[in-house]
N, C-alpha and C positions, 0 to 999 in steps of 0.2 A: 270602713266596714258593713257600718249600721243596715246600710244598703246594698251591701252584697248577699246575696241567697246563698252562694259556695260555702259559706262562712255556716251558715246554719242548715245545710245539705248535712255538711262534715257532721255537724254537733246531732243533729237524729242517728247518725249513722253512728256517730258515741255512742249517743242513750242506745239505741238499738241495740250495739253490740254487748253491754251492759244487763240486760232486763232478756233481752233475748236468747242469746248467744251463752250468754251469763260468763263473763271472760272477766279477768278483773280489772277494774282500774285504770290500773300501766298499762293493760298489751290491748285493751281496748282504744285508747285514747293510742297506739304506736302505730294499731293495726291503721287504724283510720287515716292519722298521720301518713302512712304509705299511700294510702288508697289515693289517698287526692295529692301527692306529691309536691312539685310546684305551682301546685293552683293555690297553694294556703302558703301566707307570709308567716314569717313568725309573731307579729302581732295576729293573724287570725286563729295562728293555734293557741296563743292564747286564750282568746276571746273563745273558741272552741272550749277548750278545755274549761274553763271557769262556769261555760254556760248547761254543759253536761257534769258538771259538779255539781254545779248548785241546784240543778235538776233533783239527781239524786240526794240530794241535801232534804231536799221538800215534799220528792212525792207525795206521800200520806196526806202533805197539805193540800197537793194543785189537785190529788182526788178526788179532794172535800170541795172543793170549789171548784168544780166540773161539774162532779156530782148534783155540789148545792143549787148551778146551774142549769141542770139538762132533766127537764119532769123524767123524758124519756132517754136513760139511761145510755150511754154508748155500748153495741155488743162488744167480745171480746172480739170479736173478728175487727173491729176497729181500732185495731192495737194505735196503729199508726198516728189516724188520727186523733187520739189521745196523745201521744207522742207531742205528730206539730201543738198542741193545746199545753201543755206542760214546759216544750222551750217558747211560748208565748207569756203563758202569766211569768216562767225566770225572770222573762228580761222586766218587765211591767215591773211587777215587786221589786223584785231584788238587784237590776243590774242597773245603769244607769246609759240604759237604752231608750230613744225618745219613741214615746205611744207609735206612732205613726209607723216608724218602723216595724218595730214591735208587732203589733198588728196585719199590716200589708206584708208583710212580709209571709206569716204564717197566711194569711188568706192565697197567697201565690202559692204556695205549695202545696194547698190541700187541691189548690183546683190542676194540679199537675200531676194528681195521684192516676195507675188508670183505673182503679174501681169507678167503675160511672158513678155508685153513690160515693161513692168517698168524695168525687168530687161536687154533690150535690148539698157536701154538707161545707161546705167554703162560708153559706151566710153564716148556720148556727156558730161558726171558731170567728166568723165577725161578730158578732152579735155577743159572742161568749169575753171574746179580750176589752172592747171593750163596753163592756160591764163591768169589766174586773175596773176598768184603769179608769175610768168616774165613779170608782166606789174605791178609790184606791184603799186608805184608810180603812174605812170597813174590814175587804179582803185579808191587809195587812196584819191586823190582831182579832178577827171572829176564829183563828183555824187555829188550834194547839198544835205545839212544835212533836207536841207526845205524839200525833197522828203519825210521822216521820217512822215509829219504831213497828215494827209485826208486832201482830196481836202475843205470840209468844213468847218473844223475849220480852214484851211488854209486863209480861203477866209474871215468867222467870225470876225475871231483879226483881222484881215490887216484892217478889218473895224471899230473896235475897236478902236486897235493900231498900224497904220499904219505898213508899209510894213520892213523897219527898223526894228522893233521891232519882228516883227515875222520870223526877219532871225537870231535874237539876242538868241531868246527863243528857235529858231530850235536847235541852235550851245548850249545854256545849257542842251535841254537834251539827249547829246551825251554817257556826261559819268556817271561812277557810284557816286553820289552822299555822303556828309562824314554825320557822325550821330549829332546832336543836341542833349545836354542834360539838364534839366532845374535843376535846385539844386531851393534844400527848400532854402526859402528867406533869414531864420539865418544863413547861411553859408557863410565861404569867398573862391565867386568865384576864387580868383586868387590861393591859395591853392590846391582846386579840378578840375584845368585847370593841375595844373603842375601834379596830383597825375594818371588822367586820360590822360594826354600826348595832352591835345586840346592848342583851344587859347579861351580868353573871347570876345562872341560880345556883341554890346552897349547894349544888353538888359539886358543881364548878362548870358543868353547862353554861352552853352560848346561846342566849335563844335570843332569834333574829327576825324582828315581823315581818319581812316585805325583801327578802334576800334575792328575787330576780333569778338569773344563772347560775349555777353557784360555779362552776366550772372560772366565772370569771372572777371568781372574790381572792382576796386577799387568801394566799397560804396553799390554794388547793391543787397544783401545782407542785409543791415544796412535800406537801405529804402534812402539813403543819394539825391538821383536823378531819375530824371525817365526820357527816351527818348519820346524829343517832337520836329520834326521842328518847328524852326524857326519862323517864322511867322505861325505856327501856336499856337504859346504860346501868340501870343500880342494879340485876343482877352478876354481873363482872366483880361490882366491888361490893356486896355481899357475902360470894365465894370465899376472901377472902385469902386467895391469893399471892404470894411478892415475888422477890424478881428471885428465876431463878426453880423459883416454882415447878412442876412437871403437871400442868393443865390440862385434861381433854374434855374439849367442847362437842358434843353431838348434837346432831341437826343444824350445823354453825351454820352457815350461808346464808344470808349476805357476809355476815360477818361482824358485825360489828363492835361485839360480845369479843370474838378472837381477836381486833384489835387491842381493849382495851386489855388483857390479860397480856400479847405482846409485847404495847407500849409500858407496860410492871415492868421489862426483862424475864418474863415468863417462858416455859419453852413450854411451847400449844402444839397439840394436834387437836384438826380439825375434822371432825369427820361431817359425811353430806349426802344420801343417796341423790342427789341428783346433780350429773357434769355439766352442765346449764349454770345451775347453781355458785360449784363449786369457780368454776371459772371468771362469773363475778367476784367471786370472794379471792380468790390471787388477781384479780386485777385490782381489787382495793387492797390489799396487801403490801402489792406490786408500787402504788401511787404514794402509801402510805411511808415507803420504804419501809419498810418491817414484814419477818419471815413466821413463819408456821410450816411445819405436815399436814400437806394437805393429803385426806383419805377418802378415797372414795368407798362407799361402804350404807348400808342399810345400819344406822345404829343398835337400835335391836339383838343386828349381826356379827358384830363386830369383836373380833377378838385379838385386845392391849398385848403389843407380845413385853411392856413394861409394864409398871405400876404406877394409875398418876392419884396420889393424893389428893387431889380435884378433879373432880369433873362438872362442868357445866352442861345440863339439860334440858335444849330451848323447843318444847315440842311442840308435833305438827298440830297446829287448836283451831278453832274458830274465828279468830284474829277478832269478834265482836268487840273489846281494848282500842280498834286502830281504827274502829268507824270516821273519829274525824277527820281522819285522814283516803279513807276508803270507805266514802258508804255505800259501795255492792255490795257492799258488805251482808245487811241487811237487807238484802232481795235475793243475794246466793245462796242464801244457810236456811234450813231447814234442823226442827225436834229430830229430826234423823240425821244427821253429818254429826252433830253432839252425839250422840251416839255411838256411830262406829269410831268417830274422831277416841274417843272420850276410849274404847276398849287397843289401839294404838296405843292413848300416853298411857298404858295401862301396862300393854306389851314392853316401854321404851322405860321408862318407871324401871322393872325389875329388872331387865339389862340393866339398867345403866348401878342400880344396886349391887349385881352381881359381880361387874368391877369396879365397886368401890373397894379400896382394903377395907382393916379394922384403925377406926382412927380418922378415916377420912372423912371428906365432903364431899355431899350432893346438892347444888345449887337446881332446882326443878322450877321450871316455869313458864309459862306461860304468855301471848296477849291476849287473851279473855278475859271473860266478866262471866260466866258461865261457871257453875260449883259444881256441874258433874266434871269439869276440865280444870278444878284448881282444887278447892277446900276436898271436895268428895274422894280426891287421888291418892290425896296423904290419905286423908281415916281411915280407906279401905288399904295404904301399903302398910300403916302401921298394925292393921288389925292380922295382917297375914306374915304378914314378918318381924316378927320379935326384936331381931338383931338391930331396929332400924327405930333409930330416936329423931326426934328435934333435938336443931342445935340453932334455941331460937333467937330469934333478929330482935331487938330491942330498940326502945325509940332512938340510942343516943348515939344509934347506926345512920340514922337517917333525917339528922337537921333540916330543918322544911319540909319533910311528908314524916311528919313524927303523925299525923292522921289514916297516916296507910297502915299503920300497923296494926294489927289484928292483935285480940288478946294471949293469943295461944300460940304468938310467935313467928306465925304467917304473915307477910304482907299480903295487902290488894289496893293496887291502886287508881282509881276511879276515875272517868274525865274529865270533872269538874271539879276534885280535888287541890289544884292546886289554879295560882291568876296565871290565867291565857293556855290552861286543859296541858292534859298529860295525854299516856295511851293508857289502858286500862290495864296493871300486867296481875299477877298472883304470880307469887315466892315463895317457898318452901327452902329450908334449910336442913339436910340434913345428914345425919351421921350412921357410922358402924360400930356395934362396940361390941357384937362376936358374930363370927361366922354362922 
């Protein structure tokens, strides 16, 4: 792999799909692999994904290094050259790739550019990468991980969590996260932790550091478990529904939370407007040998035919809490997206409240670190609807994650809250006292 240009061309395509076309990481990778087909082996695909994803995690640091080494900055039209340099630096500093392979492949790729002026930069590309290789220790430590977070995000997080927390979040986003598995509730966690080669987390999830292909793991075909970040598993637990209870899961796909409720014996109706994502939900439920009613509908327009005492709304959001797994989010989102998404969340919250019976429970959650999508939404809802009250979450309900429970009874997990990391999720549990 180290001397093969095909994998690096594929990594360049993967990176460009995320940065230029703003495709989500998984979709960009899928399209890249489809384009290259049999030219990429399984090992090659692993290399491409690791290279492109690591580059996205370190993008701000890469650009600072490139600017540090080039008195005459690269122009906005030289994006391909910048991307080739980014991939070269990633291999030199953060992957076990021999320096000669990383440098020579970048020079060859530069030399094959159609644009003559780009081809003429191959001497510069060579010089920059060889300098970084020579000064490996300096470049590995000089540039802060904070550089990887866009300024607007950094400012919003500092305002809400403080500068020290921003530093910790930035560090937590650098490494490939482990995989967390949710087991069906009747199974023995210790037994399955041993089978999967993982450790049990305080909530019963199993964490596996290097899982490999999940389809090859014990229990996959038997529907024993599903992959779900530990933070994403908390809302369905905090909802509090028990066997036989009717649960309405709004914006339900791909179905991890619906699976949790169904596995407990709840009668689940899963609503989502995306037919494609609902097909995936149904496939997941079929593998897990679980059942639920599946409804294709905008959650805000859905009219339940029966009363649901338990409603879970996992609203569409910026996903800034998932950047450990999806580093592309930091480049594909902007302040305007937060405003637009907050309007959608407000509409869906109001619709969910209308569906909630008196005495019912609504669990609102978003995988976001943004105040506008979390606490600001709940504050505004409580101000405009006197019938809605918090049904506060207390620390005893989240053993091991007590530092995520806020004073007002809401929950905000942060990527650095737990050893090994977790997604950033906001959760608020609500009830209705009168129509």
